[in-house]
C-alpha positions in Angstrom: -43.6 -102.3 -10.2 -45.0 -105.3 -11.8 -46.9 -104.6 -15.9 -50.4 -105.1 -14.4 -50.3 -102.6 -11.1 -48.7 -100.3 -14.0 -51.7 -100.5 -15.9 -54.3 -100.2 -12.8 -52.8 -96.5 -12.9 -52.5 -95.6 -16.1 -55.0 -92.7 -17.1 -55.4 -92.9 -21.0 -54.5 -94.6 -23.8 -51.0 -96.6 -23.7 -49.5 -99.4 -26.2 -46.8 -102.1 -24.4 -44.0 -103.3 -26.5 -40.9 -105.9 -26.8 -38.3 -106.3 -29.0 -39.8 -103.3 -30.8 -43.1 -104.8 -31.6 -46.6 -104.2 -30.0 -48.5 -106.8 -27.6 -52.1 -106.8 -28.2 -54.1 -107.7 -24.9 -51.2 -106.6 -22.6 -53.8 -106.6 -19.9 -53.4 -110.8 -20.3 -50.1 -111.1 -20.3 -48.5 -113.6 -18.0 -46.8 -111.3 -15.6 -43.6 -113.6 -14.6 -42.4 -114.0 -18.2 -42.1 -110.3 -18.9 -40.6 -107.1 -16.0 -41.1 -103.1 -17.0 -38.0 -102.0 -18.6 -39.2 -98.1 -19.6 -42.0 -95.8 -19.7 -42.1 -92.9 -21.5 -44.7 -90.5 -23.4 -45.6 -89.6 -26.6 -48.4 -87.4 -27.9 -50.4 -88.8 -25.3 -49.7 -92.4 -25.5 -47.8 -94.1 -22.6 -45.5 -96.2 -24.4 -44.2 -99.1 -22.1 -41.6 -101.3 -22.8 -41.2 -105.0 -21.0 -38.8 -107.6 -21.5 -38.7 -111.1 -21.3 -37.6 -112.4 -17.2 -34.8 -114.1 -17.8 -34.6 -114.7 -14.4 -34.8 -118.2 -12.5 -37.3 -118.5 -9.5 -35.6 -120.3 -6.3 -37.3 -123.7 -6.8 -37.5 -124.8 -3.0 -38.3 -128.3 -4.0 -35.3 -128.9 -6.1 -33.0 -132.1 -4.0 -30.0 -129.6 -2.8 -32.5 -127.7 -0.8 -34.1 -130.3 0.6 -30.9 -131.9 1.7 -29.6 -127.7 3.4 -33.1 -127.7 5.0 -33.0 -131.8 6.4 -29.6 -131.1 7.8 -29.9 -127.2 9.0 -33.6 -126.8 10.2 -33.8 -123.6 7.9 -33.8 -123.1 3.9 -30.8 -121.3 2.6 -30.2 -117.8 2.3 -27.4 -115.4 1.0 -25.5 -115.9 4.7 -25.0 -119.1 4.9 -21.7 -120.1 4.9 -20.2 -117.2 6.5 
């Protein structure tokens, strides 16, 4: 679940933490830069721990991807080469 969806369903007060520090205005976070790591509740406060998203999205504009599409007519996938 992404942070935006989670914040919409939290009923009550919450705080969002990253590396042990509270993030102000968490609802304005760039969703692609953070992922939810854990959710807990203590004394009526929902604590949402996020971490920086270190995954790199597949860039279909890379030269090797364009060459693959030109050669095979499809985007690369995990089954190529089998």
